[in-house]
N, C-alpha and C positions, 0 to 999 in steps of 0.2 A: 380699094376701100369698100366699094359697093359690094364686091364679091365676098369680102370678109364679113360684112353685115348679113348678107344673105346666108352664108354658111353658118354663122352664129344663130340666126333665127331658125334655121332648119334643125340645128342640134338641140336648141331649146324645145322646139315643138316635139321632137322625137322623145326627149326625156320626159316631158309632160305626158305624152301618150302612154309611155311605159308606166309611169306612176299611177295614172288613172286606171289602167288595165289591171295593175297589181292590186290596187285598192278594191276593185270590183270582185276580183277573184278571191281575195281574202275574206271579204264580207260574206260571201256565200258559203265559206267553210268554217265559220266560227262555231265551236261547239255550244250547245244550248246550256246556259247556266242554270243549275238546279238549286233552289233554295234549301237551306239546311233542314227545315221542318219536314218538307216533302221527302227529302232523302232519308231522314231518320225513320219516318213513318213507313216508307216502302221497305227499307232494310229490315225493320222489325217484323213485318209481315212475311217477307220472302224467306228469312232465316228460319222462321217457325214452320214453314211449309216443307222444307227439305231437311230430312233428318236421317243420318246413317245410310245415305244413298237411296232413300225411299221418299215417297211423298205422302204427307198427312194433311188433314184438314182440321183447323181449329184446335190442333194439338190433341185431338180425340182419336181413340182407336177405331179403325174401320169396323163396320157391322155392329157398332154400339146401338142400343135400341133408341127409338125416337123419344121415349119417356126419359131416358138417361140424358139425352141431348138437351131436352127442355130443362132438366134440373141444372145442367151446366150453364145454361144461358139465361136462367130465370131473372137475373138482374137487368137483362137487356130487354128492350121493348120488342115483342114479337109482332110484326106487322101483318103477316099472313101465316095462317096455320091450316094447310091443306093435308089431305091424307098422305101425299107423297113428298111434301116439302114444308120447310119453315123458312120464312124470310124475316131477317132482322136488319136493323140499321147498322152500318159499319161504324167503327169507333176509332179509326186511325186519325192522327193529328194532321189533317190535310186542310187546304183551303175550303171554306164552306161552300164555295161554288162547285166543288167536285162532289157530286152525290154518290154516296157509298151504300151498298147493300151486301149482305152475306146470305147465301142461300144454301140450306142443308137439304139434301135429297135422299129419299128413302125408297127401298124396295122391301116388301114384307116387314115394314116397321123397323128396318135396320139401315144405318147410314152407309150409303154406297158411293156417294159423290158430293161435291160441294163447289160453290162458285163465289168468287169475290167480284163485284161489279163496281166500276168507277165510270161515271158519266159527267160530261160537261159540254157546253156549247162553245167554249172558248178554245180556238185552235192553238194559240200559244201555250195555254195551260195544259192541253192534251199532249203537245209535243214535249213539254217539260216533264210530264208524268212518264211518257215513254222513255225519255233519256234517263230518268231516275231509276226506273226499273231495269233498264239495260245495264247501268253501272253495277247494280247489285248482282245481276245474273252473271256478268262476266267475272265478278270477284268470287262468288261462292257456289255457282252451279256448274255442272259438267256441260259439255257441248250438247246442244239440242239434237234430237234424233231426226228432226225434219225441219227444213228451211234453215235460216240463220237469224242472228239478232239484228241484222241491218234494217229489218222492217221497223224497228223501234226508233231509228234515227229520224225518220219522218213519219211519226205516228199518225198524223191526220191523213196523209196520203195513203198509208197502208190501211187505215180504217175504211176509207172509201172503196178500197179494193178487197176488203174483208180478208186480210192476211192472218195467218195462224202460225204459231211456233210450238213445237211439241217436244216433251222429254219423257223418257221412261225410266222408272226406278229399277233397282236390282230385284225387287219382288214383283215387277210388272205393274206396279201402281204407276199412274202417269199424271203429268201436268200439261196443260195447253194454255197458251196465252193467245187470246183472240182479239184482234183489233177490228172494231165494227162501227157502223154508223146507222142512223135510222131516219125516218121521215120527219122527225121533230128537230132535225139539224143537230142532233147530239152525237158526240163521239164517245164510243164505249170501249173501255179496256176490261176484258173479262179474263180472270184467272180461274181456270176450271181444273179441278182435281178429282181423280177417280181411284177407287180402291183396286187392289190387284185383281187381274182378270180371273184367276182361279177362285177367289172369294166371291166374286159376282156370280160365277157359274154355279157355285154351290147353292145359291138361292133359287135357282130355276128348277 
């Protein structure tokens, strides 16, 4: 009888150990849940960037003049107007805690590149942003030409290591997703787009 109780106790202990281990393993592998508004905002942006296997910025033609760009964004508040760049506030429907900026960059008064910046101090929020962007990239983008999309699974960790993912369009325009961090404890996701190499060389 005593041996039976001892055997039963050992079996119960073993089962409990398996259940606890399984629970711990599963909790570490749960995918990050992305809220609908974040997913829709990110989808809206990324779909507009990738057109006919090429990359564009703000749905504007590359090498458009700075004056023409200003006419296109006149309804938006221009925060910085330098010789070689314009900075405006981003307008995606995201959580207000995510700071957004759109940067237009020029050479010889012509649009050659642009950047979308997303900044937050909230780790969970940044990881959710990374997951939302990865979901859209998998669905509508080709495979990146450097690195892979796994860096977006743990965006905060990748930001601390300054990870980058790059794509090249059929016309040699390119897109780069940079995961960064700064001394202000901010996590930064930067989407950087550049005009085709041949067009940039023609300005030199």
